[in-house]
N, C-alpha and C positions, 0 to 999 in steps of 0.2 A: 724875724724870719718870715718869708712869705708862705702863700696857703700851699703851696707845692712841699715846700720842708714841711710843714705841719701834716700836709696828706702822708708824706715816709713815715714820719713819726707815729701817726696814728696806724698806718699798716702793720708796724714793727708792734706795738702795744697790741694791737689786737691778735696776730699772727703769734707774738710769744704769750700771750694769755689763752690760747686755743692750747698751744703747746704744753702748758702746765698740767693738762689732763694725762700728757704722756709720760707713763713712767717705765722707762727702757732700761733700766740700770741691770735687771735680773736677766735680759734676753741679749744684751750684746757680746758679754763673753762666749755664748752661743754661736751667735752670728760670726764674731771672729774665728772661733775655732772652726767653722764650716758646719756646724750641724744645721742641719734642716728636718728634723723629726720634732720640731716643738708644737705641743698641744694649742691647740684654738680655743685658750680662756679666755674669761670675760676683757681680763685687762690687755690682751694682745688686740683684740676686736678693739678696744675703745683707741688704743693705740693708733691703728690703722685708720680708725673714723677721724679721728684728731689731727694726723698726718695729711689725709685728704683735703680734710679743710684748709691746712695752713697751704697745701700746694695748690689750691684752687685760689686761693687770694694772690699768693706770689706769682705764679705761672700768669693768672689773668692781668694783674698789673703790667707786668713785664711785654705779656704777647699784644695788648692793646697799645703799647705808646705808639707815637710816629714823632718823629725829628727830635727824639730823645738822644742825648750823645752826642760829641764833636764829628763821631764817624759815621753818623745815621745816614746823611746825605753824601758823604764819600763812597761807602756802601752802596748807596741809590744809585750813583754813576756808574761805578764797577761793574755791577750788576748790566747795565745796557751795555758796558764793554763786552762782556762774557757774552753777552745774547748774538752779540756781534763777533764772536770768535776772535776778540782782540785782546793781546797779552795784556794780563794784570798781575800784579805779585801776588797773587794768594795761590795757597797749596791746591793742588790736583784735587783733595777729595771735597773741599768747599765748592770749585768750580764746578765740579761734577752734578752736588746736591744743588748748587744753582740753576744749572742747565736742567735737570730733572724738573725743579719747580715749573719752572718757566717752560716748560714742554708739555706741562700738566694744566698750568692755569693760566699762560700767555707769555710773551716776552715781557709785556711791561710789569708784570707782577713783583711786589718788593715787600709788601705788608705779609703776606704769606710767607716768604722767607724769612723773617724776622720773627713770625708767628712758631715758625718751626723751631728755630733755634732758641727762643722763649721757652718753649714747654718742654725741650729735652734738655737744656742746662739745668733749670729749675728742678726738673725730676732729678737730674743725676745729682746734683747739690743734696738735695732731700733723702734720697737715696743711700748716698755716705752717711749722713745727720743716723738715718735709720739705723745702719748698720755699726757705727762707730761712736754715737754719743749715748753715753751713760746717762747724764743729764741733758736731756733733749733740750727743755726749756733753754738753758741757759746757752748752752750752742748755739741753739738757732737765734738767741738775741747776740751772740757773738759775732754770727754771721751777718748778722743786717747790722748792727751798731759798728762793726768794722770795714762796712762800706762793699765786702765782697759782692753781695746780691745785688745792691744796687749800681754797681760800677759793669755788673754784667750786661747792662741795659747800653753800656758805652762802646765795648770793645768784644764784638759778638764771639769771634773764633777764638782769641785769646781766653775768654771767661769758660769758653766749652772748653777749652784743653785744661784749664786750671779745675775745673769741676770732674772731670776726668782723671785728672792725676789725683786727687782727693778720695775718689771714688775706690782707685786702683791700689791705695796704701791697705786694705784689706787682704789681697793676694799678698801683698810682701809680708805681711804679718804672719800668715799661713805659711809662707813660703811657696806659693803657689807662683813659682816665676815666670812660667808659661802663661797663664791668664793675664799678669801683670805686662809683661810685655806685649801682650796682644792688645791689650785697652791702650798701651801707651801708643804703640804705632799706628793703631786706627786713629787716636785722637792728632797723631802728629800729620796726619794727611788733612786735617782742618786749621793747626797751628804747629810748624814744627820746634818750635821754643821747649815745648814738653819733654823734647828728649833729655834734655838735661836732668830731669827727675830720675835716669835710670841708672847712672853710678850715684846720684845723691841718694836715693832711699835706698839703694842696694848696701851702700856703704854705711846708712845710719840702722838699718837692720843687722849690719855686722855687730857694728857696735853693740846694739842693744840684744843681742845673744852672748854676748863675754860677760864674764864677770872679773873685772880687773883688779889686781890686787894695789896697794899703795904705791910700790912702786912701779907697777905698768901707768897708773894713773899718771903719775910725774913725768914719764917717759912720753907719754902722749902729751901732756901738756908742753913740755918743750919742744917735742916736734911741732906743735902747734906755732910756738913764740918764731921757731926757726923759719916756719912758711910764711908767717907774717911777715918778719923783717927782711925775707928774701924775694918779697912780692913783686920789686921792680926788675928781678931777672926773669920772671915769666909772664908779667903782664902784656909785653909785647904778643908774646906767642898764645896768648888767650885772645887777645885783639884780633889777631889774625884768622882764628877758628871762628870767631863770632862774625867777622865781617866775609867769611866764604859762606855762610849760610844767608848773612844779610848783608849783602855790599853797599845798598842803600842807605845804611846807618852809618856809615864812615864820612865824616866830616858835616853829618848834618846837626841838627838843632837836638837830635838825642843822644849826641856822643860829646858828652860833657861828664864832666867829673863832679859828682856830688854824692855826698853822704847823705844818705837818709836818716836822719837822728830821730824822726818819729819811730820809724823800724826798729831802729836800733834799740831806742827805750823800751818797746814791747818786748824785744827778745831778751833785754837784760831783766825787764820787771818780770817773765815768766821763767826766768832763771833764779831769780831771787826767790819767789813763789814755790817754785822745785826743790830747793834747799831745805826749804824752811817746812813743807811737809813731806818731803821723800822716805823718810822713817818710818810711815806708815805700813804695814803689812800688806802682803798681796793676797791674804783670804778675804772674803765675804760671805757673809750669811746667804746672801741671793746668788752666790756663784752655781753655775751648773755642774763641774765637774773639774779634778785637780787639772786635768789637761786644761780646762777653759778659764780657769783661774790663771794658769802659766801665759797663757794667750794675752790675758787681759792685762797682767803686768809688764810683758814683753811690748804690747802695744804701747802703755804709756812710755816706755825707755824708747822706744822707736821714736813716739813725737819729740820727746826730751832730748834727742840727737839731731832731730832735722832743725828744733829751736837753736840750738848750738850751731850746726852748719848757715842756719839764716843769720846767725849772730855775725859769725866770720866773714860772710859773703856781703853783707852791709857794711861792715868796718873795713874790710880788705879789699872790696871790687868796685868802689867808686867808678873806677874807668871802666867798667863795663855798660853798654849802652841800656837805656830801659830796665837799671837795676832793680828798680822795684819789682818790674814784673816777674825777673828769673826769682828774687826771693819769697814772693807769694808762694810760689810751690813750696817751699820750707815752711813758711810761718803760717799759713792756714790752716795748720794743725793744733794751732792752739786755740781751737775752737771747740777742740776735745782734751787737751791735756790741760787746760786751766780749769774746767770743771771736775775732769778726775781728781786732780789736784785737791781741790776744795772740797771734794767730798770724801778723801780719804783722812783729812783731818780731823782730830777729835774736834767733837763740839765744845765750845766756849770762845772766851772774847778773842783770841787770836783768829781762831775759824770765821767769826762773824765780821773782823776786820778786813781780814783778804776778802771775803766775798762783796762786802760795801766798795771795798778799793777798787776791786777788778771789776765789778758793774759800774762804777764811777768813772773807771779812768775810760772806759770803752764810750760811755755816755758823752765823755768831753770829748773825747775822739770822733763821735758821731756827728756833734752839733759843729764840729769845724769841718766836717768832711760836708755837710748840708749847707752851712756858709759857701765854701768853693764850689759846690755843686752850680751855682748861678754863675761860674766863669764862663767865656763863652770857649774856653778850651776844652771844658769838660762837657756843661750845658745838659748836666742830667735835671736842671732846674729851669724854667718852671715844668711842671709834667703836662701833656698833652697826650689824648687818645683820640683813636679814630672813629669812637663811637659818639662821643659827645662834641668833636671840634671837626 
């Protein structure tokens, strides 16, 4: 690996090291339950100070980049077209923000636009961790090693929408659907692909709120098998709907049938981990109230069913252009589910093996990710910034 790759590794080690001082487990159930009357005790203040340090490092690295990502100069060109009031295939919300930034800082500005989306996107990602990550350091590690943060420097609009979807999950868990829809509709003005999470998250929430009997489980499994076997019947309908929103994808380089075996493996691994440790109870010494206990348990079930949806999508939806991006809306919650499942396991050899296995698997993925980051089609490495270059 080159110097740039080691810089990303060092950034990951330092930020995760800072995150080790964040002990969030006792507060997350209250956040998920919508509780806003938490005392400003010493640990909460330590958490916020450490989170501020993590945010400063991640936002700074993202905001100061220049020429990073295959889309960077494509955005730069389209910013000029927007300044000339010419047509670009960006959502109106993004175009309005670009026009506003150009009005404030001049038509030639582009670094300030990247700066704005960097600091906002990183903030939303970390706010989602603040509200939903029981084991903050591990969740942050999975967010970084999983490539989500680093890839946000590649596709500005999509990762803003992904961060917004991740943040909005707490409203689904609470049953505050109006707030959930408001966040998603706002994010859709930046990247309309995020609209797929509305039916996906609501369906997962419905499954998470139910307690199925054995007979009902077999019925759901049977329905899933029928759905998989009949995919050729509804494949063309789905493709027509997709091309209605993204007509330029049809027949393009993105319109290829390709199964993402890496993401299938991720989903299968989480499924196995869930089976291993789902027997753990929903009570914990650090929970705030019975209502918050149930919310925390329901959150895990919600993430679990989203992972199942992701598994079905990756195995049956290979005909969907840019399938990985759609799937990320579902499987990004592995950064919460995996640590939560590990926390629930009884201390012992099995738990230690699961922890090492999970961290090691993501470390291996991170290594491959960094190796591919030098590819011109990705161009996340070498890292350059406008301060020293």
